[in-house]
TORMARRO-236278 format. One line per field, with one value per residue (C-alpha): z, y, x negated; residue in one letter. Coordinates in nm, 2 decimals, decimal comma, always signed. Layout:
BEGIN
Z = [Z|...] $
Y = [Y|...] $
X = [X|...] $
r = [A|...] $
This chain:
BEGIN
Z = [-2,97|-2,87|-2,50|-2,42|-2,11|-1,98|-1,95|-1,59|-1,52|-1,34|-1,01|-1,04|-1,11|-0,80|-0,59|-0,70|-0,61|-0,28|-0,18|-0,28|-0,08|+0,23|+0,26|+0,47|+0,74|+0,74|+1,06|+1,07|+1,12|+0,85|+0,81|+0,78|+0,53|+0,32|+0,34|+0,22|-0,06|-0,18|-0,18|-0,36|-0,62|-0,69|-0,71|-0,94|-1,18|-1,19|-1,13|-1,00|-1,04|-1,34|-1,51|-1,71|-1,38|-1,31|-0,94|-1,01|-1,33|-1,17|-0,97|-1,20|-0,95|-1,23|-1,38|-1,04|-0,92|-1,18|-0,93|-0,61|-0,32|-0,09|+0,19|+0,53|+0,78|+1,12|+1,34|+1,35|+1,63|+1,48|+1,65|+1,38|+1,48|+1,85|+1,76|+1,57|+1,86|+2,11|+1,89|+1,89|+2,15|+2,22|+2,55|+2,61|+2,50|+2,23|+2,00|+1,77|+1,44|+1,28|+0,91|+0,98|+1,28|+1,63|+1,86|+2,22|+2,36|+2,19|+2,30|+2,63|+2,73|+3,09|+3,00|+2,89|+3,04|+3,22|+2,97|+2,68|+2,55|+2,31|+2,12|+1,80|+1,49|+1,44|+1,77|+1,69|+1,35|+1,52|+1,78|+1,77|+1,77|+1,50|+1,40|+1,30|+0,93|+0,91|+1,10|+0,88|+0,56|+0,66|+0,45|+0,14|-0,08|-0,06|-0,13|-0,50|-0,46|-0,57|-0,35|-0,05|-0,18|-0,18|+0,18|+0,29|+0,13|+0,26|+0,59|+0,84|+1,16|+1,31|+1,64|+1,75|+2,00|+2,18|+2,38|+2,62|+2,64|+2,80|+2,81|+2,78|+2,69|+2,86|+2,62|+2,26|+2,16|+1,92|+1,66|+1,53|+1,21|+1,12|+0,83|+0,96|+0,65|+0,64|+0,30|+0,05|+0,16|+0,09|+0,41|+0,45|+0,78|+0,91|+1,24|+1,40|+1,64|+1,80|+2,01|+2,22|+2,29|+2,43|+2,40|+2,34|+2,24|+1,99|+1,78|+1,62|+1,34|+1,27|+0,96|+0,90|+0,76|+1,00|+0,71|+0,35|+0,17|-0,05|+0,08|-0,07|+0,20|+0,19|+0,52|+0,64|+0,96|+1,03|+1,27|+1,41|+1,64|+1,86|+1,91|+2,08|+2,05|+1,97|+1,80|+1,62|+1,40|+1,30|+1,05|+1,00|+0,71|+0,67|+0,65|+0,37|+0,09|-0,23|-0,41|-0,17|-0,29|-0,04|-0,03|+0,30|+0,35|+0,61|+0,66|+0,90|+1,01|+1,23|+1,47|+1,55|+1,73|+1,69|+1,57|+1,37|+1,25|+1,05|+0,96|+0,75|+0,73|+0,44|+0,37|+0,23|+0,16|-0,18|-0,38|-0,15|-0,22|+0,07|+0,05|+0,27|+0,27|+0,53|+0,60|+0,82|+1,02|+1,23|+1,21|+1,34|+1,31|+1,20|+1,00|+0,91|+0,67|+0,64|+0,55|+0,44|+0,16|+0,13|-0,19|-0,33|-0,60|-0,78|-0,49|-0,56|-0,31|-0,40|-0,18|-0,29|-0,07|-0,07|+0,20|+0,20|+0,35|+0,40|+0,67|+0,72|+0,92|+0,85|+0,83|+0,65|+0,59|+0,37|+0,35|+0,19|+0,13|-0,11|-0,15|-0,45|-0,58|-0,81|-1,04|-0,77|-0,83|-0,61|-0,66|-0,49|-0,59|-0,36|-0,39|-0,15|-0,20|-0,06|-0,07|-0,15|+0,22|+0,35|+0,37|+0,56|+0,47|+0,50|+0,30|+0,21|+0,02|-0,07|-0,22|-0,22|-0,38|-0,42|-0,70|-0,63|-0,98|-1,33|-1,30|-1,02|-1,11|-0,93|-1,03|-0,87|-0,92|-0,67|-0,72|-0,57|-0,62|-0,47|-0,48|-0,21|-0,26|+0,08|+0,12|+0,14|-0,04|-0,23|-0,34|-0,46|-0,58|-0,64|-0,78|-0,76|-0,70|-0,39|-0,36|-0,48|-0,27|+0,05|-0,04|-0,11|+0,22|+0,42|+0,21|+0,24|+0,62|+0,58|+0,55|+0,28|+0,02|+0,15|+0,50|+0,36|+0,15|+0,45|+0,65|+0,37|+0,33|+0,70|+0,72|+0,42|+0,56|+0,92|+0,82|+0,80|+1,09|+1,34|+1,35|+1,54|+1,89|+2,09|+2,15|+2,17|+1,85|+1,68|+1,80|+1,65|+1,31|+1,32|+1,40|+1,10|+0,88|+1,01|+0,96|+0,59|+0,53|+0,70|+0,47|+0,17|+0,29|+0,34|-0,01|-0,16|+0,01|-0,12|-0,47|-0,47|-0,35] $
Y = [+0,86|+0,52|+0,45|+0,26|+0,04|-0,07|-0,45|-0,57|-0,79|-1,12|-0,96|-0,67|-0,90|-1,11|-0,80|-0,68|-1,01|-1,03|-0,69|-0,79|-1,11|-0,96|-0,61|-0,72|-0,87|-0,60|-0,40|-0,05|+0,15|+0,33|+0,61|+0,37|+0,16|+0,47|+0,55|+0,20|+0,21|+0,54|+0,42|+0,10|+0,29|+0,50|+0,19|+0,01|+0,31|+0,34|-0,02|-0,12|+0,15|+0,12|+0,29|+0,53|+0,70|+0,95|+0,87|+0,50|+0,50|+0,31|+0,05|-0,11|-0,28|-0,40|-0,60|-0,71|-0,85|-1,11|-1,28|-1,15|-1,39|-1,50|-1,25|-1,33|-1,34|-1,42|-1,44|-1,77|-1,78|-2,04|-2,15|-1,95|-1,64|-1,69|-1,74|-1,42|-1,23|-1,38|-1,27|-0,91|-0,72|-0,41|-0,32|-0,12|-0,17|-0,44|-0,46|-0,76|-0,81|-1,15|-1,15|-0,81|-0,91|-0,78|-1,06|-0,94|-1,28|-1,21|-0,85|-0,70|-0,53|-0,53|-0,28|+0,00|+0,33|+0,57|+0,81|+0,56|+0,38|+0,09|-0,10|-0,30|-0,11|-0,35|-0,23|+0,14|+0,11|+0,03|+0,31|+0,60|+0,87|+1,13|+1,22|+0,86|+0,88|+1,21|+1,05|+0,74|+0,95|+1,13|+1,42|+1,51|+1,48|+1,10|+1,07|+0,99|+0,72|+0,39|+0,18|+0,37|+0,34|-0,04|-0,03|+0,19|-0,05|-0,38|-0,29|-0,55|-0,47|-0,30|-0,10|+0,23|+0,41|+0,73|+0,93|+1,18|+1,54|+1,58|+1,21|+1,14|+0,78|+0,64|+0,34|+0,31|+0,16|-0,12|-0,24|-0,58|-0,70|-1,06|-1,27|-1,62|-1,77|-2,08|-1,99|-1,71|-1,45|-1,09|-0,87|-0,53|-0,36|+0,00|+0,14|+0,48|+0,69|+1,00|+1,21|+1,48|+1,83|+1,82|+1,44|+1,29|+0,94|+0,69|+0,46|+0,17|-0,05|-0,39|-0,58|-0,93|-1,26|-1,56|-1,81|-1,84|-1,79|-1,49|-1,24|-0,94|-0,68|-0,34|-0,17|+0,19|+0,39|+0,72|+0,99|+1,29|+1,49|+1,77|+2,11|+2,11|+1,73|+1,55|+1,21|+0,99|+0,70|+0,43|+0,15|-0,16|-0,38|-0,69|-1,08|-1,10|-1,35|-1,23|-1,28|-1,07|-0,75|-0,47|-0,12|+0,06|+0,40|+0,67|+0,95|+1,22|+1,55|+1,76|+2,03|+2,37|+2,41|+2,03|+1,79|+1,48|+1,25|+0,93|+0,69|+0,37|+0,09|-0,16|-0,48|-0,82|-0,68|-0,82|-0,56|-0,27|+0,07|+0,32|+0,61|+0,92|+1,17|+1,45|+1,77|+2,07|+2,16|+2,43|+2,69|+2,66|+2,28|+2,06|+1,74|+1,50|+1,20|+0,98|+0,63|+0,36|+0,10|-0,19|-0,39|-0,71|-0,96|-0,85|-0,65|-0,33|-0,04|+0,27|+0,57|+0,82|+1,11|+1,43|+1,70|+1,96|+2,30|+2,45|+2,71|+2,95|+2,89|+2,51|+2,33|+2,00|+1,77|+1,46|+1,24|+0,89|+0,66|+0,37|+0,10|-0,12|-0,43|-0,72|-0,65|-0,45|-0,12|+0,18|+0,46|+0,80|+1,03|+1,33|+1,63|+1,93|+2,16|+2,51|+2,67|+3,04|+3,14|+2,92|+3,20|+3,14|+2,77|+2,61|+2,28|+2,05|+1,72|+1,48|+1,13|+0,97|+0,63|+0,40|+0,14|-0,15|-0,30|-0,23|-0,43|-0,21|+0,08|+0,39|+0,64|+0,98|+1,24|+1,52|+1,80|+2,13|+2,31|+2,65|+2,91|+3,14|+3,39|+3,41|+3,06|+2,87|+2,54|+2,31|+1,95|+1,73|+1,38|+1,18|+0,84|+0,71|+0,42|+0,37|+0,64|+0,49|+0,72|+0,62|+0,25|+0,31|+0,49|+0,20|-0,08|+0,10|+0,05|-0,33|-0,38|-0,63|-0,48|-0,64|-0,50|-0,16|-0,15|-0,24|+0,05|+0,30|+0,17|+0,17|+0,53|+0,61|+0,45|+0,56|+0,93|+0,89|+0,65|+0,89|+1,10|+0,83|+0,98|+0,66|+0,50|+0,14|+0,18|+0,34|+0,04|-0,20|-0,03|-0,02|-0,39|-0,46|-0,25|-0,43|-0,77|-0,69|-0,56|-0,87|-1,10|-0,90|-0,91|-1,29|-1,33|-1,11|-1,32|-1,64|-1,51|-1,41|-1,76] $
X = [+4,21|+4,10|+4,06|+3,73|+3,75|+3,41|+3,38|+3,33|+3,03|+3,08|+2,95|+3,19|+3,49|+3,39|+3,37|+3,71|+3,86|+3,68|+3,82|+4,17|+4,14|+3,99|+4,13|+4,42|+4,20|+3,92|+3,94|+4,09|+4,40|+4,60|+4,34|+4,05|+4,25|+4,30|+3,93|+3,85|+4,11|+3,98|+3,62|+3,70|+3,90|+3,59|+3,37|+3,61|+3,62|+3,24|+3,13|+2,79|+2,53|+2,30|+2,01|+2,23|+2,31|+2,03|+2,01|+1,99|+1,78|+1,49|+1,70|+1,96|+2,19|+2,42|+2,14|+2,00|+2,33|+2,42|+2,65|+2,81|+2,75|+3,04|+3,11|+2,96|+3,24|+3,09|+2,78|+2,60|+2,34|+2,11|+1,78|+1,59|+1,79|+1,71|+1,34|+1,32|+1,48|+1,24|+0,95|+1,06|+0,85|+1,06|+1,22|+1,54|+1,89|+1,91|+2,22|+2,22|+2,40|+2,39|+2,50|+2,65|+2,86|+2,80|+2,68|+2,73|+2,61|+2,26|+2,25|+2,13|+2,45|+2,35|+2,08|+2,31|+2,18|+2,41|+2,57|+2,55|+2,86|+2,85|+3,12|+3,14|+3,23|+3,52|+3,66|+3,59|+3,77|+4,10|+4,06|+4,30|+4,03|+4,12|+3,77|+3,67|+3,72|+3,52|+3,24|+3,23|+3,23|+2,91|+2,76|+2,95|+2,64|+2,66|+3,03|+2,99|+2,73|+2,88|+2,65|+2,79|+3,14|+3,11|+2,98|+3,27|+3,53|+3,38|+3,21|+3,32|+3,12|+2,82|+2,77|+2,92|+2,69|+2,76|+2,51|+2,67|+2,56|+2,22|+2,13|+1,76|+1,68|+1,37|+1,36|+1,48|+1,82|+1,72|+1,97|+1,86|+2,02|+1,93|+2,04|+2,09|+1,94|+2,17|+2,33|+2,32|+2,57|+2,67|+2,66|+2,83|+2,77|+2,77|+2,66|+2,73|+2,52|+2,68|+2,44|+2,59|+2,46|+2,10|+2,08|+1,73|+1,63|+1,50|+1,71|+1,53|+1,67|+1,50|+1,62|+1,49|+1,59|+1,57|+1,57|+1,46|+1,80|+1,82|+2,08|+2,27|+2,28|+2,46|+2,40|+2,45|+2,39|+2,56|+2,41|+2,59|+2,37|+2,48|+2,32|+1,98|+1,95|+1,63|+1,68|+1,43|+1,53|+1,29|+1,38|+1,17|+1,26|+1,05|+1,04|+1,31|+1,33|+1,16|+1,49|+1,70|+1,87|+1,94|+2,09|+2,03|+2,19|+2,12|+2,38|+2,29|+2,46|+2,24|+2,36|+2,20|+1,86|+1,82|+1,55|+1,61|+1,33|+1,36|+1,08|+1,11|+0,86|+0,91|+0,71|+0,82|+1,16|+1,24|+1,43|+1,53|+1,69|+1,68|+1,92|+1,90|+2,19|+2,12|+2,30|+2,23|+2,54|+2,36|+2,08|+1,73|+1,70|+1,42|+1,45|+1,18|+1,21|+0,90|+0,82|+0,56|+0,63|+0,39|+0,45|+0,32|+0,42|+0,73|+0,88|+1,07|+1,12|+1,33|+1,34|+1,61|+1,70|+1,91|+1,85|+2,13|+2,03|+2,38|+2,28|+1,98|+1,67|+1,63|+1,30|+1,26|+0,96|+0,95|+0,65|+0,65|+0,35|+0,35|+0,09|+0,17|-0,01|+0,06|+0,36|+0,55|+0,73|+0,77|+1,02|+1,06|+1,34|+1,38|+1,61|+1,61|+1,92|+1,90|+2,25|+2,30|+2,34|+2,06|+1,80|+1,47|+1,46|+1,12|+1,09|+0,80|+0,83|+0,55|+0,52|+0,17|+0,11|-0,19|-0,18|-0,42|-0,42|-0,30|+0,02|+0,17|+0,40|+0,52|+0,79|+0,80|+1,08|+1,08|+1,34|+1,42|+1,76|+1,72|+2,01|+1,86|+1,58|+1,41|+1,27|+0,94|+0,98|+0,74|+0,70|+0,41|+0,36|+0,04|-0,04|-0,40|-0,63|-0,84|-1,11|-1,44|-1,65|-1,47|-1,52|-1,89|-1,94|-1,79|-1,96|-2,29|-2,26|-2,22|-1,85|-1,74|-1,51|-1,18|-1,24|-1,34|-1,03|-0,82|-0,96|-0,89|-0,53|-0,46|-0,56|-0,35|-0,04|-0,11|-0,07|+0,30|+0,34|+0,17|+0,48|+0,67|+0,70|+0,77|+0,43|+0,57|+0,76|+0,46|+0,25|+0,50|+0,48|+0,10|+0,09|+0,32|+0,09|-0,22|-0,06|+0,02|-0,33|-0,49|-0,28|-0,39|-0,75|-0,74|-0,59|-0,87|-1,13|-0,98|-0,97|-1,34|-1,45] $
r = [M|A|I|V|T|P|L|K|T|A|A|E|Q|T|L|I|Q|Q|Y|A|D|S|K|A|E|L|P|G|G|P|A|V|R|K|L|R|E|D|A|F|T|G|F|E|A|K|G|L|P|H|R|R|L|E|S|W|R|Y|T|D|L|R|T|L|L|R|E|A|R|P|L|A|D|G|A|V|A|T|E|A|V|K|A|R|L|A|A|L|K|L|G|G|L|R|L|V|L|V|D|G|T|F|A|P|E|L|S|T|L|D|A|I|P|E|G|V|S|V|Q|S|L|A|D|A|L|V|S|P|R|E|D|L|T|G|I|L|A|G|P|S|V|G|N|D|D|T|G|L|M|L|N|T|A|L|M|R|D|G|V|F|V|E|L|A|D|G|V|E|L|E|Q|P|V|V|I|V|S|L|A|S|G|E|E|E|R|A|V|F|H|R|S|V|V|L|A|G|K|G|A|K|G|T|I|V|E|V|S|E|A|A|G|S|A|A|Q|Q|I|N|G|A|I|V|F|E|T|G|D|K|S|E|I|Q|H|V|R|V|V|T|R|Q|S|A|A|S|V|Q|V|Q|S|L|L|A|T|V|G|A|H|A|K|F|D|S|F|A|F|V|A|K|A|G|T|L|R|Q|Q|H|F|V|R|Y|A|G|E|H|S|E|I|G|L|R|G|V|N|L|L|R|G|S|E|H|A|D|V|T|L|I|V|D|H|E|V|P|H|G|T|S|R|E|L|F|K|T|I|A|S|G|E|S|T|G|V|F|Q|G|K|V|I|V|R|Q|H|A|Q|K|T|D|G|S|M|K|S|N|A|L|L|L|N|D|G|A|T|M|F|N|K|P|E|L|E|I|F|A|D|D|V|V|C|G|H|G|A|T|V|A|Q|I|D|G|E|Q|L|F|Y|L|M|A|R|G|L|P|R|P|Q|A|E|A|L|V|L|Q|A|F|A|G|E|A|A|E|F|I|A|D|E|N|V|R|D|L|V|M|V|E|I|E|S|W|L|K|A|R|E|A|A|S|E|V|S|T|V] $
């Protein structure tokens, strides 16, 4: 029988060479090096994910990455980077990554609250702690994802944050990831947040480009939350080059009697795939995954998630809103798995999209895999245009059509954003939504002149 060997694309060949050239200098002890090697072996066997893989059928990374950019290898604190940091209006502990590398000189390390410890991921990777590789691996439902394998193999830096038992953060921990924009680079970073028993707080990720150069970014954040903890995660991805390609992964393991909420806002992000791999590790916990994608031009936003109910009495809520215009594309692929012993599971998953013109596209694929018989689970997906009756109501009261549309769209997107508990973070997201809508309104007014 003939053995068929798949041909490697130019990007895959470059990635293989980059790993061979850099693996000796990538941080980590023997256990981490084995974790990297195993992950890269899996990636090398499968190659870049493509449309023939069911979970990647709408975002063909093999086609999108014609060439692999040189690896970023250090933080460059350019004036543009400093300007973006100055414009960010969020208090609290700020941890800054530039081109994937932790930059302590740009971070506010004097604001570390009591009971919180922070170090670079590079330092954590060489620590002797025995549970490190297990933490980095995250939920098993994401182990076979090739995009995540590549991140595991090539991750260079990030931040490692630990919240002690019982800590209650008064202000959020803000992880700012900036691309310096000087040259086109490939960035691989991963951050870890460990929340102890009863810990409460908000973790904010802000991902932006400080320049116009197109970047290839593969980022991940890992959460492990203890029993009775309450953690909210908010990710804001915006101000990226239209030619940028990103894969952002969220891996979360949630303890018993705990709450974990994640919200993602996406606008002006080029091509972005967001992956959520979430596992219940204890009973009577609540998990919420929500987000808003605002798309224009040829932008592409893919939300793919797996929620794994391994234990009984779990509650999960997923709600994602997409507004697409121009030739943009939105994707929602959601899977909720209810294991055989996960009785009394309560799950609800929704994806709602508004297409503002005929050129925009939305793909919805919600799934339930239920192996238990005493559950309440459901899913729904809608794709529609703006409600004509709502527009008529507003325009009949004197509002021009662009303003009337902006109000309808703001209410549509705001339904998901209202779940953000921290008022200042919620205001930040609403300002970003309003800014996007005002830019669209201005463009509509120009086009009608």
